C-alpha positions as CSV (number, residue, x, y, z in Angstrom):
1,X,9.6,-17.2,-8.5
2,X,10.4,-19.8,-6.2
3,X,7.0,-21.1,-4.7
4,X,6.7,-19.3,-0.7
5,X,3.4,-19.3,0.2
6,X,0.1,-21.8,-0.7
7,X,-2.4,-20.1,-3.1
8,X,-6.0,-20.7,-3.5
9,X,-4.9,-23.1,-5.7
10,X,-3.6,-25.3,-3.1
11,X,-6.6,-26.9,-1.2
12,X,-9.8,-27.8,-1.6
13,X,-12.3,-25.9,0.2
14,X,-15.9,-27.1,-0.8
15,X,-17.6,-27.4,2.8
16,X,-15.3,-26.3,4.6
17,X,-14.8,-22.7,7.0
18,X,-12.5,-20.3,6.2
19,X,-11.1,-17.4,7.9
20,X,-10.1,-14.6,5.4
21,X,-8.2,-12.1,6.6
22,X,-8.9,-9.2,3.9
23,X,-8.1,-5.3,4.2
24,X,-11.8,-2.9,4.4
25,X,-9.8,-0.1,6.2
26,X,-11.8,2.3,3.9
27,X,-11.9,6.0,4.2
28,X,-15.0,7.6,5.9
29,X,-16.9,10.4,5.0
30,X,-17.2,12.1,9.1
31,X,-20.2,14.6,8.1
32,X,-22.2,10.8,7.2
33,X,-20.4,8.3,8.9
34,X,-20.1,7.1,5.4
35,X,-17.4,5.0,3.4
36,X,-16.7,7.5,0.9
37,X,-14.2,4.8,-1.3
38,X,-15.2,1.4,-1.9
39,X,-11.3,0.5,-3.4
40,X,-10.3,-1.1,-0.8
41,X,-13.1,-3.4,-0.2
42,X,-13.8,-3.6,-4.1
43,X,-10.2,-5.7,-4.4
44,X,-11.2,-8.1,-2.1
45,X,-14.1,-9.7,-4.7
46,X,-11.8,-11.6,-7.0
47,X,-10.8,-14.0,-3.6
48,X,-14.3,-13.9,-1.9
49,X,-15.8,-14.4,-5.4
50,X,-13.7,-17.1,-6.0
51,X,-14.0,-18.8,-2.3
52,X,-17.7,-18.5,-2.6
53,X,-17.7,-20.6,-5.2
54,X,-15.8,-23.5,-4.4
55,X,-17.9,-23.7,-2.0
56,X,-16.2,-22.7,0.9
57,X,-18.0,-21.0,4.2
58,X,-16.3,-17.8,4.6
59,X,-15.9,-15.3,6.9
60,X,-14.1,-12.3,7.3
61,X,-12.0,-10.7,9.3
62,X,-10.8,-6.6,8.3
63,X,-10.4,-3.7,10.7
64,X,-11.6,0.1,10.1
65,X,-9.3,2.7,11.8
66,X,-7.8,3.4,15.3
67,X,-9.1,2.9,18.7
68,X,-9.5,6.9,19.2
69,X,-10.0,8.3,15.6
70,X,-13.5,9.2,14.2
71,X,-12.3,6.0,11.4
72,X,-13.4,3.8,14.1
73,X,-16.1,2.5,13.4
74,X,-18.5,-0.6,13.0
75,X,-18.5,-3.2,9.4
76,X,-22.2,-2.8,9.5
77,X,-21.9,-1.3,6.4
78,X,-18.7,-3.1,5.6
79,X,-21.2,-5.9,5.0
80,X,-23.5,-4.1,2.6
81,X,-21.4,-2.0,0.1
82,X,-19.9,-5.9,-0.2
83,X,-23.3,-7.6,-0.5
84,X,-23.8,-4.8,-3.5
85,X,-20.1,-5.4,-5.2
86,X,-21.1,-9.0,-5.3
87,X,-24.7,-9.0,-6.4
88,X,-25.4,-11.5,-3.0
89,X,-26.6,-11.3,-0.2
90,X,-23.8,-11.0,2.8
91,X,-24.4,-11.7,6.1
92,X,-22.8,-9.4,9.2
93,X,-22.1,-10.0,12.8
94,X,-21.8,-6.9,15.7
95,X,-19.5,-9.6,17.5
96,X,-16.1,-10.8,16.5
97,X,-15.4,-14.6,18.7
98,X,-18.2,-14.4,21.4
99,X,-21.7,-16.5,21.2
100,X,-23.0,-14.7,18.4
101,X,-20.2,-15.0,15.6
102,X,-19.5,-18.3,17.2
103,X,-23.2,-19.2,16.2
104,X,-23.2,-17.6,13.3
105,X,-20.2,-19.1,11.7
106,X,-21.9,-22.7,12.6
107,X,-24.7,-21.7,10.8
108,X,-23.2,-21.1,7.6
109,X,-23.9,-23.4,4.5
110,X,-22.1,-23.9,1.6
111,X,-20.7,-21.0,-0.5
112,X,-22.5,-18.2,2.3
113,X,-19.8,-15.2,3.4
114,X,-20.2,-13.6,7.0
115,X,-18.4,-10.8,7.8
116,X,-17.6,-10.3,11.3
117,X,-17.1,-7.2,13.0
118,X,-13.6,-5.2,13.0
119,X,-11.5,-6.8,14.6
120,X,-10.1,-4.0,16.3
121,X,-12.7,-3.7,18.9
122,X,-11.2,-7.3,20.8
123,X,-7.8,-5.9,22.5
124,X,-5.4,-9.1,21.5
125,X,-6.0,-7.6,18.0
126,X,-3.1,-5.1,19.0
127,X,-1.4,-7.3,21.7
128,X,2.5,-6.4,22.0
129,X,3.6,-10.6,21.8
130,X,5.4,-12.6,19.4
131,X,2.5,-14.3,17.1
132,X,3.1,-17.9,19.2
133,X,1.4,-16.3,21.7
134,X,-1.0,-14.8,19.9
135,X,-2.7,-17.4,18.9
136,X,-2.8,-19.1,22.5
137,X,-5.3,-16.1,22.6
138,X,-9.3,-16.4,22.9
139,X,-10.0,-14.8,19.7
140,X,-7.5,-16.8,18.2
141,X,-8.7,-20.2,19.9
142,X,-12.1,-19.4,19.5
143,X,-12.3,-19.0,15.6
144,X,-9.7,-21.5,14.8
145,X,-11.8,-24.5,16.6
146,X,-14.5,-23.6,14.0
147,X,-12.1,-23.6,10.9
148,X,-10.2,-25.6,8.7
149,X,-8.4,-22.8,6.8
150,X,-7.0,-19.7,6.6
151,X,-7.0,-17.7,3.8
152,X,-4.8,-13.9,4.4
153,X,-5.6,-11.5,1.4
154,X,-4.7,-7.9,3.5
155,X,-1.6,-7.6,1.5
156,X,-2.1,-3.6,2.3
157,X,-1.6,-4.6,6.0
158,X,1.4,-7.5,6.0
159,X,3.6,-4.4,7.4
160,X,1.8,-5.2,11.0
161,X,1.8,-8.0,13.2
162,X,-1.4,-7.8,14.8
163,X,-3.3,-11.3,15.9
164,X,-5.5,-11.7,12.5
165,X,-2.7,-11.2,10.5
166,X,0.1,-13.5,12.0
167,X,-1.6,-15.5,14.7
168,X,-3.9,-18.3,12.8
169,X,-1.0,-19.8,10.3
170,X,0.3,-20.8,13.3
171,X,-3.0,-23.1,14.1
172,X,-4.8,-23.9,10.8
173,X,-3.9,-24.9,7.4
174,X,-2.7,-21.1,6.0
175,X,-2.8,-19.7,2.0
176,X,-2.2,-16.4,0.2
177,X,-5.6,-14.9,-0.8
178,X,-5.4,-14.1,-4.8
179,X,-4.6,-10.1,-4.2
180,X,-2.0,-10.9,-1.6
181,X,-0.4,-13.0,-3.7
182,X,-0.4,-11.0,-6.9
183,X,0.8,-8.3,-4.5
184,X,3.5,-10.2,-3.7
185,X,5.0,-11.5,-7.4
186,X,4.1,-7.9,-8.8
187,X,6.3,-6.7,-6.9
188,X,9.1,-8.9,-6.7
189,X,9.0,-8.5,-10.4
190,X,10.3,-4.8,-10.3
191,X,12.2,-5.0,-6.5
192,X,14.5,-8.4,-7.0
193,X,15.4,-8.5,-10.7
194,X,13.7,-6.2,-13.0
195,X,14.2,-5.5,-16.7
196,X,16.0,-2.4,-16.7
197,X,17.2,0.3,-17.5
198,X,14.7,0.3,-13.9
199,X,13.9,4.3,-12.8
200,X,11.9,4.2,-9.5
201,X,10.2,8.0,-9.6
202,X,9.1,9.2,-6.1
203,X,8.1,12.2,-5.3
204,X,5.2,13.8,-2.3
205,X,5.7,14.4,1.2
206,X,6.9,11.8,3.5
207,X,11.1,12.1,3.2
208,X,10.8,8.7,5.5
209,X,9.2,6.7,3.6
210,X,11.2,8.0,-0.3
211,X,14.1,7.4,2.4
212,X,14.0,4.1,2.6
213,X,13.4,3.3,-1.2
214,X,16.6,4.6,-2.6
215,X,18.5,3.9,-0.4
216,X,17.2,-0.1,-0.5
217,X,17.0,0.1,-4.1
218,X,21.0,1.8,-5.0
219,X,22.3,0.2,-2.8
220,X,20.9,-3.4,-4.2
221,X,21.5,-2.8,-7.7
222,X,17.7,-2.8,-8.3
223,X,17.3,0.7,-9.5
224,X,19.7,3.0,-12.8
225,X,18.3,5.8,-11.5
226,X,16.0,7.7,-9.0
227,X,14.3,10.7,-9.9
228,X,12.9,13.1,-6.7
229,X,10.6,15.2,-6.3
230,X,8.2,17.2,-3.9
231,X,8.7,18.2,-0.8
232,X,11.4,15.5,-0.1
233,X,13.4,17.7,-3.4
234,X,13.4,20.2,-1.6
235,X,14.9,18.7,1.3
236,X,17.5,17.0,-1.0
237,X,18.8,20.6,-2.5
238,X,18.6,21.9,1.0
239,X,21.2,19.2,2.1
240,X,23.2,20.2,-0.9
241,X,23.2,23.7,0.0
242,X,20.1,25.8,-1.6
243,X,18.3,28.1,0.1
244,X,14.8,27.6,-1.2
245,X,13.9,30.7,1.0
246,X,11.9,30.7,5.0
247,X,9.0,29.7,3.4
248,X,9.8,26.5,2.1
249,X,12.7,25.2,4.4
250,X,9.7,25.6,7.7
251,X,7.4,23.2,5.5
252,X,10.3,21.0,5.7
253,X,11.0,21.4,8.7
254,X,7.6,21.1,9.6
255,X,7.0,17.4,7.7
256,X,9.9,16.2,9.9
257,X,13.0,16.1,7.3
258,X,15.5,17.6,8.9
259,X,15.8,14.8,10.8
260,X,17.2,12.6,7.8
261,X,19.6,14.7,6.8
262,X,22.6,13.1,7.5
263,X,21.6,9.9,6.4
264,X,20.3,11.9,2.7
265,X,23.8,13.6,3.0
266,X,25.6,10.1,2.3
267,X,23.3,8.7,0.3
268,X,24.0,11.4,-2.1
269,X,27.3,10.7,-1.5
270,X,27.6,7.6,-2.4
271,X,24.4,7.2,-5.0
272,X,24.4,11.2,-6.5
273,X,25.2,10.0,-10.4
274,X,22.0,8.2,-10.1
275,X,19.9,11.0,-8.4
276,X,17.8,13.2,-10.4
277,X,16.7,16.6,-8.4
278,X,14.6,19.4,-9.9
279,X,16.8,21.8,-12.1
280,X,13.8,24.8,-11.7
281,X,11.0,24.3,-9.5
282,X,7.8,26.4,-9.9
283,X,6.1,28.6,-7.1
284,X,2.8,29.8,-6.0
285,X,3.2,33.6,-6.1
286,X,-0.4,34.7,-5.7
287,X,-2.3,32.0,-6.9
288,X,-0.3,32.6,-10.7
289,X,2.8,29.7,-11.3
290,X,5.9,31.6,-11.8
291,X,9.1,29.4,-12.5
292,X,12.5,29.5,-11.3
293,X,15.8,27.9,-11.8
294,X,17.9,26.9,-8.9
295,X,20.1,29.6,-9.9
296,X,17.8,32.4,-9.2
297,X,17.0,30.8,-5.6
298,X,15.7,31.7,-2.5
299,X,12.2,32.7,-3.3
300,X,9.4,33.7,-0.5
301,X,7.3,31.7,-1.9
302,X,5.9,28.2,-1.5
303,X,7.5,25.4,-3.4
304,X,4.7,24.2,-5.0
305,X,5.6,22.0,-8.5
306,X,8.6,21.0,-10.6
307,X,9.6,23.3,-12.9
308,X,9.3,23.1,-17.2
309,X,13.1,21.9,-18.1
310,X,12.9,19.2,-14.8
311,X,9.7,17.6,-16.6
312,X,11.6,17.8,-19.8
313,X,14.2,16.3,-17.7
314,X,12.2,13.9,-16.1
315,X,9.5,12.6,-19.5
316,X,12.5,11.7,-21.1
317,X,13.9,9.0,-18.8
318,X,10.5,7.7,-17.8
319,X,10.0,7.4,-21.4
320,X,13.6,4.9,-21.9
321,X,12.4,2.6,-19.2
322,X,12.1,-1.1,-19.3
323,X,11.0,-0.4,-15.7
324,X,9.3,1.9,-13.7
325,X,7.5,1.7,-10.3
326,X,5.8,5.9,-9.6
327,X,5.2,6.2,-6.3
328,X,4.3,9.7,-4.7
329,X,2.9,12.9,-7.1
330,X,5.6,15.4,-8.3
331,X,3.5,18.5,-7.1
332,X,0.0,19.8,-5.4
333,X,-1.5,18.3,-8.3
334,X,-5.0,19.6,-7.0
335,X,-4.5,23.1,-7.4
336,X,-4.9,23.0,-11.4
337,X,-1.5,25.6,-11.6
338,X,0.2,23.1,-10.5
339,X,-1.0,19.7,-11.3
340,X,1.5,20.8,-14.9
341,X,4.3,17.5,-13.3
342,X,2.8,15.3,-12.0
343,X,0.3,15.6,-15.5
344,X,3.2,15.3,-17.4
345,X,5.3,12.7,-16.1
346,X,2.0,10.3,-15.4
347,X,1.8,10.8,-19.0
348,X,5.7,9.8,-19.8
349,X,5.1,6.6,-17.7
350,X,1.5,5.8,-19.8
351,X,3.7,6.2,-23.3
352,X,6.9,4.2,-22.3
353,X,6.4,1.1,-23.0
354,X,8.0,-0.2,-19.6
355,X,6.4,-2.2,-16.7
356,X,4.7,0.4,-15.0
357,X,3.9,-0.2,-11.0
358,X,1.9,2.7,-9.2
359,X,1.3,2.8,-5.8
360,X,-0.2,5.4,-2.8
361,X,-3.2,6.4,-2.3
362,X,-2.3,10.5,-3.9
363,X,-0.7,8.7,-6.5
364,X,-3.5,6.8,-7.6
365,X,-6.1,9.5,-6.9
366,X,-4.2,12.0,-9.7
367,X,-3.5,9.1,-11.8
368,X,-7.1,9.1,-12.5
369,X,-7.8,12.9,-12.3
370,X,-5.9,12.6,-15.5
371,X,-7.4,9.7,-17.0
372,X,-4.7,7.4,-16.5
373,X,-5.1,4.9,-14.0
374,X,-5.6,2.2,-17.0
375,X,-2.6,2.9,-18.8
376,X,0.1,1.4,-16.6
377,X,0.8,-1.9,-16.0
378,X,0.0,-2.1,-12.1
379,X,-2.0,-0.2,-9.3
380,X,-1.9,-1.0,-5.6
381,X,-4.2,0.7,-3.1
382,X,-1.1,-0.5,-0.6
383,X,0.8,2.1,1.5
384,X,3.0,1.3,4.5
385,X,3.2,-2.4,3.2
386,X,4.0,-0.8,-0.4
387,X,6.5,1.0,0.8
388,X,8.2,-1.6,3.2
389,X,8.0,-3.8,0.6
390,X,9.9,-1.8,-1.7
391,X,12.4,-0.6,0.7
392,X,13.7,-4.3,1.6
393,X,12.2,-5.0,4.6
394,X,10.4,-8.7,6.4
395,X,6.5,-7.8,6.3
396,X,5.2,-10.0,9.1
397,X,1.8,-11.2,7.5
398,X,3.8,-12.8,4.7
399,X,6.3,-14.6,7.0
400,X,3.9,-15.8,8.6
401,X,2.3,-17.8,5.6
402,X,5.9,-18.2,4.1
403,X,6.7,-20.2,7.8
404,X,3.0,-22.2,7.6
405,X,4.0,-23.5,3.7
406,X,7.9,-24.1,5.3
407,X,6.3,-26.0,8.3
408,X,4.0,-28.2,5.0
409,X,0.3,-29.2,5.8
410,X,-1.3,-32.3,5.0
411,X,-4.2,-31.0,4.1
412,X,-3.0,-30.3,0.9
413,X,-5.1,-31.1,-1.9
């Protein structure tokens, strides 16, 4: 792969102040206000440990939640969790770019790590301005004048054009952190020129996400086959003229799938032979799993999984693949009776000799439930950025790093 941006290998960080944008945005237990899953903090440990070990003065920028949401909280506990994971002290200041933050940055010693307050506490972070204008805001200028380098390690937020993600590259030499570098390299492996046959297995609830991927990978010849399951498969079946019953049609409509019917029909007409849809389904009959073929529809019970024949067909295709992208569970895996499809398909992925990329929070949660997380090639905690990248769209934060690389830097070692 041609070099697209600078990495941590390209700069000498010893004695330098480095602004590091990470994505600490974590689930919060609303009853306690505590972070309930530290995965997104843990993933940045390699980058932060490496920079600290190289003698950098590390200043961490991150966000948590959105304004108005219950999860819109301080990063104080995130700093505490980071310290526990690193096994060393980590500073925190309840300020982003005011005098308290600036003083704390100036007082850093080589190897120190300081977490600033939630960047979304400052209005400039979400200002609707082009990157070059965001670079002129007080937020960016105040921190940039205290720093020598900027490192972006927040791949899972890379689809956003927030100030802390796209503006610092205009005023500081910029590099990708280790997780950013690894995620882009891995996604390129499955989306640019994957080893064939390449199979995308897409499930879950969000037709808008999977539709964008399906359209791109089939039109560009990236995937040989796309396996569709979950609620989105029901929507595709509806487009093909199957009557799923009013209960299931209502759920499809509630999730906003109907607005994609025209576009879905176009994709089916153009690439129908490459798109696999279920041939049987499992529905909830008072808590009991029952299966039904397409010819036996409609059913006035909620469909919650793919059926046995579909599981066998999909599993066979997955075992024969050389590259697999897995996003979205095929069924309601949280309920034991309807976890069959998810477990069997995920086991097929684990048993295959393919390079397998798994993305999406629910998908990874299912992998963990079935003890398969370590049996796939790569898993990513990214959500929106993962979908956007596989859909062939540009990610603003990566574009910012690429433009910085194109401009070059006098500070490269």
